[in-house]
C-alpha positions as CSV (number, residue, x, y, z in Angstrom):
1,X,-120.9,18.4,170.6
2,X,-123.8,18.6,168.1
3,X,-124.2,16.0,165.4
4,X,-123.2,18.6,162.8
5,X,-119.9,19.4,164.4
6,X,-119.1,15.8,165.2
7,X,-119.6,15.1,161.3
8,X,-117.6,18.0,160.5
9,X,-114.7,16.9,162.7
10,X,-115.0,13.4,161.4
11,X,-115.0,14.4,157.7
12,X,-111.8,16.7,158.7
13,X,-110.0,13.6,160.0
14,X,-110.6,11.4,157.2
15,X,-109.5,14.1,154.8
16,X,-106.4,14.5,156.9
17,X,-105.8,10.7,156.6
18,X,-106.3,10.9,152.9
19,X,-103.7,13.7,152.3
20,X,-101.1,11.9,154.5
21,X,-101.7,8.7,152.7
22,X,-101.6,10.2,149.2
23,X,-98.4,12.2,150.3
24,X,-96.7,9.1,151.5
25,X,-97.4,7.2,148.3
26,X,-95.9,10.2,146.1
27,X,-93.0,10.4,148.5
28,X,-92.1,6.8,148.6
29,X,-88.7,5.9,147.4
30,X,-88.0,3.4,144.6
31,X,-89.0,0.6,146.8
32,X,-85.6,-1.0,146.8
33,X,-86.1,-2.0,150.3
34,X,-89.0,-4.3,149.0
35,X,-87.8,-7.9,148.3
36,X,-88.5,-9.3,144.8
37,X,-91.3,-11.7,146.0
38,X,-93.0,-8.9,148.0
39,X,-92.8,-6.5,145.1
40,X,-94.3,-8.8,142.6
41,X,-97.0,-9.5,145.1
42,X,-97.9,-6.0,145.5
43,X,-98.2,-5.4,141.9
44,X,-100.5,-8.5,141.4
45,X,-102.6,-7.4,144.5
46,X,-102.6,-3.8,143.1
47,X,-103.6,-4.2,139.7
48,X,-107.5,-4.2,139.3
49,X,-109.8,-4.8,136.4
50,X,-112.3,-1.9,135.4
51,X,-115.7,-2.4,134.0
52,X,-117.6,0.7,132.4
53,X,-121.0,0.0,131.0
54,X,-121.9,2.4,128.2
55,X,-125.6,3.2,127.3
56,X,-126.2,3.0,123.9
57,X,-129.1,4.7,122.0
58,X,-132.1,2.7,122.3
59,X,-132.6,0.3,119.4
60,X,-135.8,-1.6,118.3
61,X,-135.7,-5.3,118.4
62,X,-135.9,-7.1,115.3
63,X,-139.2,-9.0,114.9
64,X,-140.8,-7.3,118.1
65,X,-144.6,-7.3,117.9
66,X,-144.9,-4.3,120.3
67,X,-142.4,-2.0,118.5
68,X,-141.0,-1.0,121.9
69,X,-137.5,0.4,122.0
70,X,-135.1,-1.3,124.4
71,X,-132.1,0.1,125.7
72,X,-128.7,-1.8,125.1
73,X,-125.7,-1.4,127.1
74,X,-122.3,-2.7,126.5
75,X,-119.3,-3.4,128.9
76,X,-115.7,-2.1,128.3
77,X,-113.0,-3.3,130.3
78,X,-109.7,-2.0,131.1
79,X,-107.2,-1.9,134.1
80,X,-106.2,0.3,136.8
81,X,-103.5,0.2,139.8
82,X,-104.4,0.7,143.4
83,X,-102.4,3.4,145.2
84,X,-104.2,3.1,148.6
85,X,-105.8,0.2,150.4
86,X,-109.2,1.8,150.5
87,X,-109.7,2.4,146.7
88,X,-107.7,5.2,145.2
89,X,-106.4,4.0,141.8
90,X,-104.7,5.3,138.7
91,X,-105.6,4.5,135.2
92,X,-105.8,5.9,131.7
93,X,-108.2,8.8,131.6
94,X,-110.0,7.4,128.6
95,X,-110.8,4.2,130.5
96,X,-113.2,6.4,132.7
97,X,-115.0,8.3,130.1
98,X,-118.5,6.2,130.3
99,X,-121.1,6.4,132.9
100,X,-119.4,5.9,136.1
101,X,-122.6,5.4,138.0
102,X,-122.5,2.0,136.2
103,X,-118.7,1.4,136.7
104,X,-116.9,-0.9,139.0
105,X,-113.5,-2.3,139.6
106,X,-112.5,-6.1,140.4
107,X,-109.7,-6.7,142.7
108,X,-107.1,-9.7,142.5
109,X,-109.4,-11.7,144.7
110,X,-112.3,-11.4,142.4
111,X,-114.2,-9.0,144.6
112,X,-116.3,-6.2,142.8
113,X,-116.6,-2.7,144.0
114,X,-118.3,0.3,142.7
115,X,-116.4,3.3,141.6
116,X,-117.3,6.4,143.7
117,X,-115.8,9.2,141.6
118,X,-113.4,10.6,139.3
119,X,-110.9,12.6,141.4
120,X,-108.4,14.2,138.8
121,X,-107.3,13.8,135.2
122,X,-104.9,15.3,132.8
123,X,-106.4,18.2,131.0
124,X,-104.1,17.6,127.8
125,X,-105.7,15.4,125.3
126,X,-104.2,11.9,124.5
127,X,-102.6,13.5,121.5
128,X,-100.9,16.2,123.4
129,X,-99.9,14.7,126.5
130,X,-100.6,12.4,129.6
131,X,-103.7,10.0,129.3
132,X,-104.0,9.8,133.1
133,X,-106.7,9.8,135.7
134,X,-107.0,9.3,139.5
135,X,-110.2,7.8,140.9
136,X,-111.8,6.3,144.0
137,X,-113.5,3.0,144.4
138,X,-115.7,2.2,147.4
139,X,-113.4,-0.2,149.1
140,X,-113.9,-0.6,152.9
141,X,-110.8,-0.6,155.0
142,X,-107.7,1.8,156.0
143,X,-106.2,4.2,153.6
144,X,-102.7,3.2,153.9
145,X,-100.5,3.6,150.5
146,X,-99.8,0.8,148.5
147,X,-95.8,0.0,148.2
148,X,-94.2,-0.4,145.0
149,X,-90.9,-0.1,143.4
150,X,-91.1,3.0,141.1
151,X,-88.7,3.6,138.0
152,X,-87.4,7.4,138.5
153,X,-84.9,7.3,135.5
154,X,-85.4,9.2,132.2
155,X,-83.5,6.4,130.3
156,X,-86.1,4.4,128.7
157,X,-84.9,3.3,125.4
158,X,-83.6,-0.5,124.9
159,X,-85.1,-1.4,128.3
160,X,-86.4,-4.9,128.7
161,X,-90.1,-4.6,130.1
162,X,-93.1,-6.5,131.3
163,X,-96.7,-5.4,130.6
164,X,-99.1,-6.5,133.3
165,X,-102.9,-6.3,132.5
166,X,-106.2,-8.2,133.6
167,X,-108.1,-9.9,130.8
168,X,-112.1,-9.3,130.2
169,X,-112.6,-13.0,131.0
170,X,-112.8,-13.3,134.8
171,X,-109.8,-10.9,135.4
172,X,-106.9,-13.3,135.1
173,X,-103.3,-11.7,135.3
174,X,-101.8,-11.5,132.1
175,X,-98.1,-10.7,131.3
176,X,-96.6,-9.6,128.2
177,X,-92.8,-9.1,127.5
178,X,-90.9,-6.8,125.2
179,X,-88.6,-3.8,125.2
180,X,-88.6,-0.1,124.6
181,X,-86.7,1.0,121.4
182,X,-85.0,4.2,120.4
183,X,-86.8,4.0,117.0
184,X,-90.1,3.7,118.6
185,X,-89.4,6.5,121.1
186,X,-88.4,8.8,118.2
187,X,-91.9,7.8,116.5
188,X,-93.7,8.7,119.7
189,X,-91.7,12.0,120.6
190,X,-94.6,14.0,119.3
191,X,-96.6,12.6,122.1
192,X,-95.2,14.3,125.1
193,X,-94.9,12.2,128.3
194,X,-95.3,9.0,126.6
195,X,-92.8,6.2,125.6
196,X,-93.3,3.2,123.4
197,X,-92.8,-0.5,123.5
198,X,-92.1,-3.5,121.5
199,X,-94.3,-6.4,122.9
200,X,-94.7,-10.1,122.1
201,X,-98.6,-9.7,122.5
202,X,-101.3,-7.6,123.6
203,X,-105.2,-7.5,123.5
204,X,-108.1,-4.9,123.4
205,X,-108.6,-3.8,127.1
206,X,-104.9,-3.6,128.1
207,X,-105.3,0.3,128.6
208,X,-104.5,1.2,132.2
209,X,-102.3,-1.8,132.7
210,X,-98.7,-1.2,134.0
211,X,-95.3,-1.4,132.5
212,X,-92.6,-3.1,134.7
213,X,-89.0,-3.0,134.6
214,X,-86.6,-5.8,134.9
215,X,-86.1,-4.6,138.4
216,X,-89.9,-5.0,139.1
217,X,-90.1,-1.0,139.0
218,X,-93.3,0.6,137.8
219,X,-92.2,2.7,134.4
220,X,-95.5,3.6,133.1
221,X,-99.3,3.2,132.6
222,X,-100.5,1.7,129.2
223,X,-102.4,4.1,127.1
224,X,-103.2,1.9,124.2
225,X,-102.0,-1.0,122.1
226,X,-101.0,-0.3,118.8
227,X,-99.0,-0.7,115.6
228,X,-95.8,1.0,115.8
229,X,-93.3,2.0,113.1
230,X,-89.9,0.4,113.3
231,X,-87.3,2.0,110.9
232,X,-84.3,0.3,109.2
233,X,-81.6,0.9,106.7
234,X,-81.1,4.4,107.6
235,X,-84.7,5.4,108.0
236,X,-85.3,4.3,104.5
237,X,-87.5,1.3,105.4
238,X,-90.1,0.9,107.8
239,X,-92.0,-2.0,109.5
240,X,-95.2,-2.2,111.3
241,X,-95.0,-4.2,114.6
242,X,-97.2,-4.8,117.5
243,X,-96.7,-2.7,120.5
244,X,-97.9,-0.1,123.0
245,X,-97.7,3.5,124.1
246,X,-97.5,4.2,127.8
247,X,-97.6,7.5,130.0
248,X,-94.6,7.8,132.3
249,X,-95.2,6.9,136.0
250,X,-93.4,9.9,137.3
251,X,-96.3,12.0,135.5
252,X,-98.8,9.9,137.2
253,X,-97.2,10.9,140.6
254,X,-97.6,14.4,139.5
255,X,-101.3,14.1,139.1
256,X,-101.5,12.5,142.5
257,X,-99.7,15.4,144.1
258,X,-101.9,17.9,142.4
259,X,-104.9,16.3,144.0
260,X,-103.3,16.1,147.3
261,X,-102.8,19.9,147.2
262,X,-106.4,20.5,146.1
263,X,-107.6,18.4,149.1
264,X,-105.1,20.3,151.5
265,X,-106.6,23.7,150.4
266,X,-110.1,22.3,151.1
267,X,-108.9,21.3,154.6
268,X,-107.8,24.9,155.3
269,X,-111.1,26.6,154.1
């Protein structure tokens, strides 16, 4: 067999393994077979910190005698959730809008891997629909799917939840607690595919984190932290409270499945 044919056969096998792995992830049940301890461990292992470096316009350093303009970068942090052990992960689309050649993820063990490519994303804007993206980081190893409990109910109001993120300083795991509210959902109805949450805290950089139910099921991916409008006294008064908007995780599964079908077509070309 020639080198070309060998490489082609190897690439085809790898593509088939990827398709199979993504299919298993999408088709996994709610994960009730996972024990509580295993479920929480998987969530903590799967949650990664994303770092994207943005190149700003060159600025002249004050007091510089040579008058040379120096490029300045800033790092922006967010979160993602691994869906395979070899680096496929889900996050919010806006978390990957910078220069991905300077982007990386850091796993739960503190190991950093470069982001290889953006695979798929929602074509609708964050105002009209899902703020979702699927990407691939260069993590060595097998492409077995990650196992999670997945929330598959449309009943989102008045549900106790936990928000899991990794902070900018070392990627330490942080958890916030709150609940979904009918009032907040009504406020967010204009954002199709979103649900809203009232929380006890939050920080810039929480985007891409996950919303988890009281049964350790993934409900959604955090799109942004924000002030939400709480109505009272028959919608006559409103109070601004701290909260978050999240995209439904079932929509993230649809995005993964669309990418899987694209790979399937590529396989049969």
